[in-house]
ChimeraX commands (.cxc) that place a marker at each C-alpha (Angstrom):
marker #1 position 50.00,-35.54,85.92 radius 0.5
marker #1 position 49.21,-38.28,83.44 radius 0.5
marker #1 position 45.53,-37.93,84.18 radius 0.5
marker #1 position 45.64,-34.16,83.60 radius 0.5
marker #1 position 47.33,-34.60,80.21 radius 0.5
marker #1 position 44.76,-37.18,79.18 radius 0.5
marker #1 position 41.87,-34.87,80.17 radius 0.5
marker #1 position 43.42,-31.96,78.26 radius 0.5
marker #1 position 43.88,-34.11,75.18 radius 0.5
marker #1 position 40.26,-35.28,75.34 radius 0.5
marker #1 position 38.98,-31.71,75.65 radius 0.5
marker #1 position 41.13,-30.63,72.68 radius 0.5
marker #1 position 39.76,-33.43,70.52 radius 0.5
marker #1 position 36.18,-32.49,71.45 radius 0.5
marker #1 position 36.82,-28.86,70.52 radius 0.5
marker #1 position 38.31,-29.89,67.17 radius 0.5
marker #1 position 35.32,-32.13,66.39 radius 0.5
marker #1 position 32.93,-29.36,67.43 radius 0.5
marker #1 position 34.73,-26.83,65.24 radius 0.5
marker #1 position 34.63,-29.24,62.30 radius 0.5
marker #1 position 30.91,-29.71,62.75 radius 0.5
marker #1 position 30.32,-25.97,62.85 radius 0.5
marker #1 position 32.37,-25.46,59.63 radius 0.5
marker #1 position 30.49,-28.27,57.89 radius 0.5
marker #1 position 27.14,-26.75,58.89 radius 0.5
marker #1 position 28.28,-23.32,57.68 radius 0.5
marker #1 position 29.32,-24.72,54.28 radius 0.5
marker #1 position 25.94,-26.45,53.87 radius 0.5
marker #1 position 24.08,-23.25,54.74 radius 0.5
marker #1 position 26.10,-21.16,52.27 radius 0.5
marker #1 position 25.53,-23.68,49.47 radius 0.5
marker #1 position 21.80,-23.71,50.20 radius 0.5
marker #1 position 21.62,-19.91,50.04 radius 0.5
marker #1 position 23.44,-19.86,46.67 radius 0.5
marker #1 position 21.02,-22.41,45.21 radius 0.5
marker #1 position 17.99,-20.39,46.28 radius 0.5
marker #1 position 19.54,-17.15,45.02 radius 0.5
marker #1 position 19.76,-18.47,41.42 radius 0.5
marker #1 position 17.50,-16.46,39.01 radius 0.5
marker #1 position 14.16,-18.07,38.26 radius 0.5
marker #1 position 13.81,-19.74,34.84 radius 0.5
marker #1 position 10.06,-19.08,34.76 radius 0.5
marker #1 position 9.05,-17.07,31.66 radius 0.5
marker #1 position 7.83,-13.62,32.51 radius 0.5
marker #1 position 4.36,-12.78,31.27 radius 0.5
marker #1 position 4.47,-9.67,29.05 radius 0.5
marker #1 position 2.75,-6.59,30.34 radius 0.5
marker #1 position -0.09,-4.96,28.34 radius 0.5
marker #1 position 2.28,-2.21,27.17 radius 0.5
marker #1 position 4.80,-4.79,25.92 radius 0.5
marker #1 position 2.04,-6.69,24.08 radius 0.5
marker #1 position 0.87,-3.43,22.47 radius 0.5
marker #1 position 4.42,-2.64,21.36 radius 0.5
marker #1 position 4.81,-6.11,19.83 radius 0.5
marker #1 position 1.51,-5.77,17.96 radius 0.5
marker #1 position 2.63,-2.39,16.60 radius 0.5
marker #1 position 5.90,-3.88,15.33 radius 0.5
marker #1 position 4.04,-6.76,13.64 radius 0.5
marker #1 position 1.59,-4.32,12.05 radius 0.5
marker #1 position 4.38,-2.16,10.67 radius 0.5
marker #1 position 6.27,-5.17,9.35 radius 0.5
marker #1 position 3.15,-6.37,7.54 radius 0.5
marker #1 position 3.58,-3.43,5.13 radius 0.5
marker #1 position 6.96,-4.84,4.02 radius 0.5
marker #1 position 7.11,-7.95,1.84 radius 0.5
marker #1 position 9.73,-10.71,1.92 radius 0.5
marker #1 position 12.06,-8.87,-0.47 radius 0.5
marker #1 position 11.98,-5.69,1.62 radius 0.5
marker #1 position 9.73,-3.74,-0.77 radius 0.5
marker #1 position 6.93,-1.59,0.58 radius 0.5
marker #1 position 3.56,-3.21,-0.07 radius 0.5
marker #1 position 1.30,-0.88,-2.07 radius 0.5
marker #1 position -2.40,-1.44,-2.73 radius 0.5
marker #1 position -3.60,1.83,-4.31 radius 0.5
marker #1 position -2.46,4.29,-6.96 radius 0.5
marker #1 position -4.17,7.69,-7.15 radius 0.5
marker #1 position -3.52,9.74,-10.28 radius 0.5
marker #1 position -4.58,12.74,-12.35 radius 0.5
marker #1 position -3.85,14.15,-15.80 radius 0.5
marker #1 position -1.94,17.40,-15.16 radius 0.5
marker #1 position -1.34,18.14,-18.86 radius 0.5
marker #1 position -5.07,18.14,-19.64 radius 0.5
marker #1 position -5.76,20.28,-16.57 radius 0.5
marker #1 position -3.11,22.86,-17.51 radius 0.5
marker #1 position -4.06,22.98,-21.21 radius 0.5
marker #1 position -7.69,23.62,-20.27 radius 0.5
marker #1 position -6.77,26.54,-18.06 radius 0.5
marker #1 position -7.73,24.47,-15.02 radius 0.5
marker #1 position -11.35,24.14,-16.19 radius 0.5
marker #1 position -11.12,20.39,-16.91 radius 0.5
marker #1 position -10.59,17.61,-14.39 radius 0.5
marker #1 position -9.39,14.06,-14.91 radius 0.5
marker #1 position -8.50,11.74,-12.04 radius 0.5
marker #1 position -8.76,8.10,-10.96 radius 0.5
marker #1 position -7.86,5.45,-8.42 radius 0.5
marker #1 position -6.48,1.93,-9.06 radius 0.5
marker #1 position -6.55,-1.00,-6.63 radius 0.5
marker #1 position -4.20,-3.98,-6.76 radius 0.5
marker #1 position -6.13,-7.27,-6.94 radius 0.5
marker #1 position -3.28,-9.56,-8.01 radius 0.5
marker #1 position 0.49,-9.46,-8.21 radius 0.5
marker #1 position 0.41,-8.10,-11.78 radius 0.5
marker #1 position -3.10,-6.67,-12.12 radius 0.5
marker #1 position -5.16,-3.71,-10.89 radius 0.5
marker #1 position -8.74,-2.52,-11.30 radius 0.5
marker #1 position -9.86,1.07,-10.98 radius 0.5
marker #1 position -12.35,3.86,-11.49 radius 0.5
marker #1 position -12.00,7.34,-12.92 radius 0.5
marker #1 position -13.85,10.52,-13.76 radius 0.5
marker #1 position -13.37,13.19,-16.41 radius 0.5
marker #1 position -15.07,16.51,-17.08 radius 0.5
marker #1 position -14.28,18.54,-20.21 radius 0.5
marker #1 position -15.71,21.68,-21.76 radius 0.5
marker #1 position -15.64,22.91,-25.35 radius 0.5
marker #1 position -13.79,26.06,-24.33 radius 0.5
marker #1 position -10.62,24.10,-23.52 radius 0.5
marker #1 position -7.89,22.29,-25.42 radius 0.5
marker #1 position -6.74,18.70,-25.12 radius 0.5
marker #1 position -3.84,16.48,-26.10 radius 0.5
marker #1 position -5.62,14.88,-29.09 radius 0.5
marker #1 position -9.40,14.77,-28.98 radius 0.5
marker #1 position -11.23,18.08,-28.62 radius 0.5
marker #1 position -14.92,18.85,-28.49 radius 0.5
marker #1 position -16.69,21.79,-30.20 radius 0.5
marker #1 position -17.23,25.16,-28.58 radius 0.5
marker #1 position -20.46,25.32,-26.60 radius 0.5
marker #1 position -20.42,21.66,-25.64 radius 0.5
marker #1 position -19.36,19.74,-22.55 radius 0.5
marker #1 position -18.50,16.16,-21.71 radius 0.5
marker #1 position -18.53,14.23,-18.45 radius 0.5
marker #1 position -17.30,10.64,-18.27 radius 0.5
marker #1 position -17.16,7.87,-15.72 radius 0.5
marker #1 position -14.94,4.85,-16.39 radius 0.5
marker #1 position -13.93,1.50,-14.99 radius 0.5
marker #1 position -10.68,-0.09,-16.05 radius 0.5
marker #1 position -8.32,-3.03,-15.59 radius 0.5
marker #1 position -4.55,-2.89,-16.03 radius 0.5
marker #1 position -1.92,-5.59,-16.46 radius 0.5
marker #1 position 1.77,-4.94,-15.73 radius 0.5
marker #1 position 3.89,-6.91,-18.19 radius 0.5
marker #1 position 6.87,-6.93,-15.78 radius 0.5
marker #1 position 4.80,-9.19,-13.51 radius 0.5
marker #1 position 4.49,-6.88,-10.51 radius 0.5
marker #1 position 1.97,-4.05,-10.12 radius 0.5
marker #1 position 3.08,-0.58,-9.02 radius 0.5
marker #1 position 6.61,-1.07,-10.35 radius 0.5
marker #1 position 8.11,0.39,-13.51 radius 0.5
marker #1 position 6.67,-1.59,-16.40 radius 0.5
marker #1 position 4.80,-1.58,-19.69 radius 0.5
marker #1 position 1.08,-1.39,-18.97 radius 0.5
marker #1 position -1.91,-2.67,-20.93 radius 0.5
marker #1 position -5.22,-1.04,-20.00 radius 0.5
marker #1 position -8.77,-2.06,-20.95 radius 0.5
marker #1 position -11.62,0.24,-20.02 radius 0.5
marker #1 position -15.34,0.84,-20.35 radius 0.5
marker #1 position -16.50,4.46,-20.38 radius 0.5
marker #1 position -19.93,6.03,-19.90 radius 0.5
marker #1 position -20.06,9.59,-21.27 radius 0.5
marker #1 position -22.70,12.28,-21.28 radius 0.5
marker #1 position -22.27,14.84,-24.05 radius 0.5
marker #1 position -24.24,18.09,-23.83 radius 0.5
marker #1 position -24.67,20.49,-26.76 radius 0.5
marker #1 position -25.73,24.04,-25.86 radius 0.5
marker #1 position -25.23,25.49,-29.36 radius 0.5
marker #1 position -28.94,25.33,-30.27 radius 0.5
marker #1 position -32.03,26.89,-28.76 radius 0.5
marker #1 position -32.35,23.93,-26.45 radius 0.5
marker #1 position -29.71,21.68,-24.92 radius 0.5
marker #1 position -29.28,18.27,-26.50 radius 0.5
marker #1 position -27.77,15.45,-24.46 radius 0.5
marker #1 position -26.24,12.27,-25.80 radius 0.5
marker #1 position -24.94,9.12,-24.15 radius 0.5
marker #1 position -21.67,7.69,-25.40 radius 0.5
marker #1 position -20.76,4.20,-24.27 radius 0.5
marker #1 position -17.34,3.03,-25.29 radius 0.5
marker #1 position -14.81,0.25,-25.00 radius 0.5
marker #1 position -11.16,1.21,-25.23 radius 0.5
marker #1 position -7.60,0.03,-24.90 radius 0.5
marker #1 position -4.41,1.88,-24.02 radius 0.5
marker #1 position -0.79,0.73,-23.87 radius 0.5
marker #1 position 2.26,2.53,-22.58 radius 0.5
marker #1 position 4.91,2.85,-19.91 radius 0.5
marker #1 position 4.48,3.64,-16.21 radius 0.5
marker #1 position 7.64,4.75,-14.45 radius 0.5
marker #1 position 8.00,4.78,-10.66 radius 0.5
marker #1 position 10.35,7.24,-8.98 radius 0.5
marker #1 position 12.10,4.59,-6.87 radius 0.5
marker #1 position 11.80,0.92,-7.66 radius 0.5
marker #1 position 11.61,-0.41,-5.00 radius 0.5
marker #1 position 11.50,2.29,-2.36 radius 0.5
marker #1 position 9.47,4.36,0.03 radius 0.5
marker #1 position 8.36,6.91,-2.59 radius 0.5
marker #1 position 5.35,5.90,-4.70 radius 0.5
marker #1 position 5.50,8.81,-7.17 radius 0.5
marker #1 position 4.94,7.65,-10.77 radius 0.5
marker #1 position 4.41,9.00,-14.29 radius 0.5
marker #1 position 2.49,7.28,-17.10 radius 0.5
marker #1 position 2.46,7.78,-20.87 radius 0.5
marker #1 position -0.39,5.82,-22.46 radius 0.5
marker #1 position -1.78,5.88,-26.00 radius 0.5
marker #1 position -4.73,4.16,-27.65 radius 0.5
marker #1 position -8.38,4.79,-28.39 radius 0.5
marker #1 position -12.01,3.92,-27.71 radius 0.5
marker #1 position -14.93,2.98,-29.90 radius 0.5
marker #1 position -18.14,4.74,-28.87 radius 0.5
marker #1 position -21.79,4.17,-29.62 radius 0.5
marker #1 position -23.82,7.38,-29.50 radius 0.5
marker #1 position -27.49,7.55,-28.54 radius 0.5
marker #1 position -29.76,10.41,-27.51 radius 0.5
marker #1 position -30.39,10.53,-23.78 radius 0.5
marker #1 position -33.79,9.09,-22.93 radius 0.5
marker #1 position -33.90,6.79,-25.95 radius 0.5
marker #1 position -32.24,3.52,-26.86 radius 0.5
marker #1 position -31.84,4.43,-30.52 radius 0.5
marker #1 position -28.25,4.74,-31.69 radius 0.5
marker #1 position -27.55,7.85,-33.71 radius 0.5
marker #1 position -23.90,7.26,-34.48 radius 0.5
marker #1 position -20.65,5.51,-33.67 radius 0.5
marker #1 position -16.98,6.19,-34.01 radius 0.5
marker #1 position -13.43,5.71,-32.75 radius 0.5
marker #1 position -11.76,8.41,-30.67 radius 0.5
marker #1 position -7.95,8.40,-30.21 radius 0.5
marker #1 position -6.53,9.10,-26.78 radius 0.5
marker #1 position -3.16,10.10,-25.36 radius 0.5
marker #1 position -2.71,10.26,-21.59 radius 0.5
marker #1 position 0.08,11.69,-19.46 radius 0.5
marker #1 position -0.73,10.88,-15.83 radius 0.5
marker #1 position 0.96,11.78,-12.57 radius 0.5
marker #1 position 0.24,9.39,-9.71 radius 0.5
marker #1 position 1.19,8.28,-6.23 radius 0.5
marker #1 position 1.02,4.66,-5.06 radius 0.5
marker #1 position 0.42,3.88,-1.39 radius 0.5
marker link #1:1,2 radius 0.2
marker link #1:2,3 radius 0.2
marker link #1:3,4 radius 0.2
marker link #1:4,5 radius 0.2
marker link #1:5,6 radius 0.2
marker link #1:6,7 radius 0.2
marker link #1:7,8 radius 0.2
marker link #1:8,9 radius 0.2
marker link #1:9,10 radius 0.2
marker link #1:10,11 radius 0.2
marker link #1:11,12 radius 0.2
marker link #1:12,13 radius 0.2
marker link #1:13,14 radius 0.2
marker link #1:14,15 radius 0.2
marker link #1:15,16 radius 0.2
marker link #1:16,17 radius 0.2
marker link #1:17,18 radius 0.2
marker link #1:18,19 radius 0.2
marker link #1:19,20 radius 0.2
marker link #1:20,21 radius 0.2
marker link #1:21,22 radius 0.2
marker link #1:22,23 radius 0.2
marker link #1:23,24 radius 0.2
marker link #1:24,25 radius 0.2
marker link #1:25,26 radius 0.2
marker link #1:26,27 radius 0.2
marker link #1:27,28 radius 0.2
marker link #1:28,29 radius 0.2
marker link #1:29,30 radius 0.2
marker link #1:30,31 radius 0.2
marker link #1:31,32 radius 0.2
marker link #1:32,33 radius 0.2
marker link #1:33,34 radius 0.2
marker link #1:34,35 radius 0.2
marker link #1:35,36 radius 0.2
marker link #1:36,37 radius 0.2
marker link #1:37,38 radius 0.2
marker link #1:38,39 radius 0.2
marker link #1:39,40 radius 0.2
marker link #1:40,41 radius 0.2
marker link #1:41,42 radius 0.2
marker link #1:42,43 radius 0.2
marker link #1:43,44 radius 0.2
marker link #1:44,45 radius 0.2
marker link #1:45,46 radius 0.2
marker link #1:46,47 radius 0.2
marker link #1:47,48 radius 0.2
marker link #1:48,49 radius 0.2
marker link #1:49,50 radius 0.2
marker link #1:50,51 radius 0.2
marker link #1:51,52 radius 0.2
marker link #1:52,53 radius 0.2
marker link #1:53,54 radius 0.2
marker link #1:54,55 radius 0.2
marker link #1:55,56 radius 0.2
marker link #1:56,57 radius 0.2
marker link #1:57,58 radius 0.2
marker link #1:58,59 radius 0.2
marker link #1:59,60 radius 0.2
marker link #1:60,61 radius 0.2
marker link #1:61,62 radius 0.2
marker link #1:62,63 radius 0.2
marker link #1:63,64 radius 0.2
marker link #1:64,65 radius 0.2
marker link #1:65,66 radius 0.2
marker link #1:66,67 radius 0.2
marker link #1:67,68 radius 0.2
marker link #1:68,69 radius 0.2
marker link #1:69,70 radius 0.2
marker link #1:70,71 radius 0.2
marker link #1:71,72 radius 0.2
marker link #1:72,73 radius 0.2
marker link #1:73,74 radius 0.2
marker link #1:74,75 radius 0.2
marker link #1:75,76 radius 0.2
marker link #1:76,77 radius 0.2
marker link #1:77,78 radius 0.2
marker link #1:78,79 radius 0.2
marker link #1:79,80 radius 0.2
marker link #1:80,81 radius 0.2
marker link #1:81,82 radius 0.2
marker link #1:82,83 radius 0.2
marker link #1:83,84 radius 0.2
marker link #1:84,85 radius 0.2
marker link #1:85,86 radius 0.2
marker link #1:86,87 radius 0.2
marker link #1:87,88 radius 0.2
marker link #1:88,89 radius 0.2
marker link #1:89,90 radius 0.2
marker link #1:90,91 radius 0.2
marker link #1:91,92 radius 0.2
marker link #1:92,93 radius 0.2
marker link #1:93,94 radius 0.2
marker link #1:94,95 radius 0.2
marker link #1:95,96 radius 0.2
marker link #1:96,97 radius 0.2
marker link #1:97,98 radius 0.2
marker link #1:98,99 radius 0.2
marker link #1:99,100 radius 0.2
marker link #1:100,101 radius 0.2
marker link #1:101,102 radius 0.2
marker link #1:102,103 radius 0.2
marker link #1:103,104 radius 0.2
marker link #1:104,105 radius 0.2
marker link #1:105,106 radius 0.2
marker link #1:106,107 radius 0.2
marker link #1:107,108 radius 0.2
marker link #1:108,109 radius 0.2
marker link #1:109,110 radius 0.2
marker link #1:110,111 radius 0.2
marker link #1:111,112 radius 0.2
marker link #1:112,113 radius 0.2
marker link #1:113,114 radius 0.2
marker link #1:114,115 radius 0.2
marker link #1:115,116 radius 0.2
marker link #1:116,117 radius 0.2
marker link #1:117,118 radius 0.2
marker link #1:118,119 radius 0.2
marker link #1:119,120 radius 0.2
marker link #1:120,121 radius 0.2
marker link #1:121,122 radius 0.2
marker link #1:122,123 radius 0.2
marker link #1:123,124 radius 0.2
marker link #1:124,125 radius 0.2
marker link #1:125,126 radius 0.2
marker link #1:126,127 radius 0.2
marker link #1:127,128 radius 0.2
marker link #1:128,129 radius 0.2
marker link #1:129,130 radius 0.2
marker link #1:130,131 radius 0.2
marker link #1:131,132 radius 0.2
marker link #1:132,133 radius 0.2
marker link #1:133,134 radius 0.2
marker link #1:134,135 radius 0.2
marker link #1:135,136 radius 0.2
marker link #1:136,137 radius 0.2
marker link #1:137,138 radius 0.2
marker link #1:138,139 radius 0.2
marker link #1:139,140 radius 0.2
marker link #1:140,141 radius 0.2
marker link #1:141,142 radius 0.2
marker link #1:142,143 radius 0.2
marker link #1:143,144 radius 0.2
marker link #1:144,145 radius 0.2
marker link #1:145,146 radius 0.2
marker link #1:146,147 radius 0.2
marker link #1:147,148 radius 0.2
marker link #1:148,149 radius 0.2
marker link #1:149,150 radius 0.2
marker link #1:150,151 radius 0.2
marker link #1:151,152 radius 0.2
marker link #1:152,153 radius 0.2
marker link #1:153,154 radius 0.2
marker link #1:154,155 radius 0.2
marker link #1:155,156 radius 0.2
marker link #1:156,157 radius 0.2
marker link #1:157,158 radius 0.2
marker link #1:158,159 radius 0.2
marker link #1:159,160 radius 0.2
marker link #1:160,161 radius 0.2
marker link #1:161,162 radius 0.2
marker link #1:162,163 radius 0.2
marker link #1:163,164 radius 0.2
marker link #1:164,165 radius 0.2
marker link #1:165,166 radius 0.2
marker link #1:166,167 radius 0.2
marker link #1:167,168 radius 0.2
marker link #1:168,169 radius 0.2
marker link #1:169,170 radius 0.2
marker link #1:170,171 radius 0.2
marker link #1:171,172 radius 0.2
marker link #1:172,173 radius 0.2
marker link #1:173,174 radius 0.2
marker link #1:174,175 radius 0.2
marker link #1:175,176 radius 0.2
marker link #1:176,177 radius 0.2
marker link #1:177,178 radius 0.2
marker link #1:178,179 radius 0.2
marker link #1:179,180 radius 0.2
marker link #1:180,181 radius 0.2
marker link #1:181,182 radius 0.2
marker link #1:182,183 radius 0.2
marker link #1:183,184 radius 0.2
marker link #1:184,185 radius 0.2
marker link #1:185,186 radius 0.2
marker link #1:186,187 radius 0.2
marker link #1:187,188 radius 0.2
marker link #1:188,189 radius 0.2
marker link #1:189,190 radius 0.2
marker link #1:190,191 radius 0.2
marker link #1:191,192 radius 0.2
marker link #1:192,193 radius 0.2
marker link #1:193,194 radius 0.2
marker link #1:194,195 radius 0.2
marker link #1:195,196 radius 0.2
marker link #1:196,197 radius 0.2
marker link #1:197,198 radius 0.2
marker link #1:198,199 radius 0.2
marker link #1:199,200 radius 0.2
marker link #1:200,201 radius 0.2
marker link #1:201,202 radius 0.2
marker link #1:202,203 radius 0.2
marker link #1:203,204 radius 0.2
marker link #1:204,205 radius 0.2
marker link #1:205,206 radius 0.2
marker link #1:206,207 radius 0.2
marker link #1:207,208 radius 0.2
marker link #1:208,209 radius 0.2
marker link #1:209,210 radius 0.2
marker link #1:210,211 radius 0.2
marker link #1:211,212 radius 0.2
marker link #1:212,213 radius 0.2
marker link #1:213,214 radius 0.2
marker link #1:214,215 radius 0.2
marker link #1:215,216 radius 0.2
marker link #1:216,217 radius 0.2
marker link #1:217,218 radius 0.2
marker link #1:218,219 radius 0.2
marker link #1:219,220 radius 0.2
marker link #1:220,221 radius 0.2
marker link #1:221,222 radius 0.2
marker link #1:222,223 radius 0.2
marker link #1:223,224 radius 0.2
marker link #1:224,225 radius 0.2
marker link #1:225,226 radius 0.2
marker link #1:226,227 radius 0.2
marker link #1:227,228 radius 0.2
marker link #1:228,229 radius 0.2
marker link #1:229,230 radius 0.2
marker link #1:230,231 radius 0.2
marker link #1:231,232 radius 0.2
view
């Protein structure tokens, strides 16, 4: 009887040790699975579509400066008052480009006939004038394409044609001029680049007959401009 109890006790101890070993092995396996199931820390390489989206966002943000204002490089404008007063027979338009924080340079063109009216300077009946100009503007507020007083210097090449005689006479008028005034932007700053300018001044012209270098006259012509523009 004593031997039987001893054998039973030995078997029980072996079973307990075996069960403990199995539990230990199970715990180790579970822990190992959890470690391998952790998400990888490796950085995912962006797909081509994601890279394209990022480039688009950077490109769009490049049009906004550090203060949140829209960056504008050009201002296209025309003189609607001159166009309306002429009965839509005259044209006057231009384009400015920002080269510095407070300065722009630009070009412009004007065509005027003697059958139309103007703000100040008019030309005789039977004559016509075409002009090409280059100009530079400084914004006294220190930032171009924002509401500010503007100082403009320009050089104009004009061709004046007189059809009042038996033959047409053509004259070249080269002039240097200066205008000062106010340019007001619709929203400052903002998404809308609509602007209105009121500039006054004059130009001094030297007149010579086309085809010759001989000057036949000179004079100062006053000028008043009312321009409607859009900066972009």
